[in-house]
N, C-alpha and C positions, 0 to 999 in steps of 0.2 A: 546561485539564488539562495541556497541554505545559509551560506556565509553572510550574505547581506541581511537575512532575517535575524541571525544571531547578533550581529552588530547592532541592528536596530533595537532589539530587546535590551542589549547592554546599555545602549544610550538612554533608553527609557528608564532603566533601573538607576543609572547614575543621576539622571534628572530628578527622579523621585527621591533619591537619597539627599540630593542637594536641597530640594524643597523642604524635606523634613528638618534639615538643620537651619535653613535660612528663615529669618523672621521678616515679615512685611512691616512697613512703617505704619504704626498705629497713631492716627491723628484725628482731631476734631477741628473743623473750621480752618482748613489750611489756606495759606497765602504764600506767594512765592516772589522772589526777586533774583536778578542776576547782577553780581558785582564782579567786574572783570570776567573771568571765564568760569566762575563758580556760581552755582545756583544755591539759594538759601530758602529754606522752608520754615515757616513760623506757624504755630498752632496754639489753640487753647491748652493750658496746662499749668503746672506749678511754675510761676515766674515767667511764663511764656516759653514753651518748649521750641527748640529750633535744631535744624539739621543742615548739613552742607552736602553738595553733590557736584560732580563734573558732568553728569549725563542725564539727570532727572530720573534715574532708575535706582542707582546705588547711593544710599544716604547714610552719612556719618552723623551720629548724635553729637550735638555740640553743647548739651546742657541747657541752661536757662538764661534768659536775658536779664531778669531782675535777680540779683543775689538775695535780696530780702523781699520786701513788698513796697509798693508805692506808698509814700508817706500819708497820702490822703485817702487810701482805699477804705479803711474801716469807718471813716467819717461819712463816706457816701454809701457804703454797704456794710452795716454792722456785722453781718454774718459772713463777711469775706473770709475765705479759708485758704488763701495762697494761690488758688486757681484763677489765673487771669484769662479772660475770655476774648475770643474772636479778634485777633490782631489784624492789622492791615499795614502794608509796607510800601513806602514811596520814596523816590529821590526827588529833591526839589532844591534849587539854588545851591547845589554842591554838597548837600548833606542828606542823610537818610532820616526819614521820619517813620517811626513805628507807633501806630495808633492801637489802642487797646481799651478794654472795658472791664469793669468790676461790677458784680451784682450778687444778689441772692436768688437761687433758682425759683422761678415762678413769681418773682417780685420785681417791682420797678424802683427798688432802692438801688439805684445804679448811677454810674458815672463813666465818662469817656476821658481818657488822658492820652498824652503823646510823649514819647521819649526820642531823643535824637542822637546821631552818631556820624562821624566822618567816614566810617567804613563798616562793612558787614563782616569783615574777616576777623574772627576772634584772635588770630595770631599776629595781627598787625599792631605795631607800637602805638598807633593812633586810635585803637579800638577802645571806646568808652561811651556807654550810654548815659545821657544827661537828661533826666526826666524833667519835662516842662510843666508837669502838674495836670490838674483836671481842666478840661475844656467845657464840658457841659454835664449837668446833673439832672436826673429825674427824681421827684419826691412823691411818694404815695400821698393821695389826698389833695395834691396840688396839680399833678401832671397826669394826663391820660395818654401818656406815651412812655417809652422805655429807652433810656440812654445806654444802649449796648449795640454791638455789631457795626462799628464804624467802617466806612469806606470813603476814600477821597478820590475825586476826579478833577482833572484840570480842564476847564472849558476852552472854547476857541479863542478867548481873549487872554488866556494865560492865568485866569483866576481860579482859585481852589474852592471846591464845594464838598461838604461832607454829608453823605447819606448815612442813616442809622435807623434802628428801630426793631422792635420785637413785640408782636401781639398788640394789645390795646388799640391805640389810634393809628397803627400802621407805621409806614416808613416816612421819615422826615428828611428834608434836605436843608442844610444851613450853609450860608456863605462864610468862608474863612478870610482872615486878614492876610496881608502880604507874606507873613512868616509861616502861614499854614499851621500855627500852633495855638491860635485863638480864634474866636468868632469875630467876624467883621462887625464894626459898629457904624451906623445903626444896624441892628441885627435883622437878617432877612431869612425867613423860614417858609418852607413849602411842604405840603403833604403830597407825596408823589405816588404812593401805593398803599392800599389798605384792603381789608376784607370785612365782610359784614359783621357788625357787633350788635346783637339784638338790643332793643330798648330795654332799659331796666336791668341790664347786666351790672352787677356791683362793680364799682370803680376798682376795687382791689383785685378783681378776677382778671387774669391774663386772657384766658380763653373766652369765647371760641374763635376769635379773629386770628387764625393761625398763619402768620406771615412774619418773616424775619430774614436776616442775612443778606442785605442788599449789596450788589456789586454793579457799578456802572462802567461799561466798556465802550470806548469810542472806536467806531469802525464805519467806513463807507458813508460818512456824512451824518451818521446817527449816533446817539447815545443809547446803548442797549442796557436796560435795567433788568438784571437777574435778581430774583428773590427765591427764597425757599418757602413753600407752603407745607402745611401738615405738622406733625409732631416728631421731634427727634428723641433720641436717648431712651427709647422704650423697647429695645431688642426687637423681637418678632412683631410687636405691635407698632413699630415706628412707621409713620406715613410720610416722612419727609420726601419732597421732590422739588424739582427746579422748574420755574416758569420765567417768561421773559416778556418784555414790551420794549418799545423804542420811541424816541422823541428826537426832534431836530433841534430842540433847545434843552439845555441841561435842566432847566426848571420844569420841563414837561410841557404839555401832557404826554405821558408815556402810554402808548396805545398798543394793544395786542394785535394778533393777525386779523381779528374780526373788527378791529377799530374800537374796541372797548377800552376806556380809560382805566389804567391800573389803580388810580385813586378811587375808582368806583367798582373795584372787584375784578378788573380785567387781568389777564395773564395767559400766555400760550405755553403749553408744555414743551420743555426741552428734553428732560429725561426723568424717569421715575424708576422705582425699584422693581426687581423681578425675583424669581425663585432663588437665585444665587446671591443677590445683593439687595438688602433691605434698607430703608431709611437713608437714602443718599441725598446729599445736598450741601448747603452752606458753601457755595462755590465761589471761586474767583476765576478770572480770565486774563490771558496774556498773549502777547505776540513776541516770539523769540525767533530770530533768523527767518522772518517772513512767514512763520507758521503760527496759527492761533490754537490756544489750548484752553480747555476747561479743567480746572483743578477743584476737587471736591473730596469729601469723605463718604464712605459707604460701609454698611455693616455686613459682614460676610456670614451667610447662613451656615456654611459648613464649619465655621470656627466660632460657634456659640455667639454669633452676632457681634464680634469684636470689630471696632472701627478700623478701616484701612484707607490708605491714600490711593486716590485714583487720578490719573492724568489722561484726558481724552482729547483727541483731535477735534477741533471745531471746523465744520464745513459750512458753506453758505449756499442756500438754495437760490433759485432763479429770482426770487422776490427779495433777496437780501436778508433772510432770516437765518439765525444760527441753528445748526443741527449737529447732533452727535450720533454715533453708532453705538447702541447699547452693547454690542459684542465687545467693544473696547473695555468694558468693565472687567471682563475675564482676560483680555489680552494684556492689559497693563498689570504687571506684578512688580512691585517695588521690593528692594532688599535693604534691610537695616544692617549696616556694617557693624562688626564688633569692635 
């Protein structure tokens, strides 16, 4: 018995030493894809930060997608500082499309672009990102919506739709052309989620309609619209959390568990912060090998509220709604490889 206890203490000491040396993956607004047997993780950062992994736990830094900056970035966002926001990654018609946004914090001087590649493997001879330019732009004084946080979904007819938006007039949905790199003409727009914006709020003010980061996930005959409510990027004062609604048509209406339209303020809680993890959200969702996952960032209280990658199992309740176990926030610990 004594020997077993000694070994247990030794194992704990080794684990503690390993944790002291290992760094978790620090990301904002993470999205994921699998190309072959390798997972790729993309996030907000200089030139779009990305990582590769064979197991969704151990991640190798791969640098940045854009060696420089998108040629159109400062035209859309004069204060652009090399940080490209909130990417989204998809495979369509044999090529990969990486959507992204540029903006100024708290402003709707923003634009969404897309770049394409034959492969996600940076060591492949065919690896080369080819920027297709800006798809949509928001202009202060003209638009009461914000062209950031793109997410693309394929509907049951094989047509592409892009949701996007942050604060102001909420989440928009626009139809894409057959290439998925431009808006379809004539243009088709819908408002699919929003929060209350009091009358007489100045048009230049983003708040208080705190909603952003849409992600539409198809499952069980529904389109599930995840969005983040609250405020990110404020350390212990962050209030970010994830809510969801669902629709049988990609255009909506997206209703929450109580039947309230998300375009009228509806949204059912999926996960929120706790004493260990604050300000969690800007999620994406995937099915890999028959299992569903929620991918998001969260600020770790014990590490001065630094952002960390979280991957949580999605389970489905008897009524077909997605649920996650908050305990998974502590169970999932990524490692950034040196």
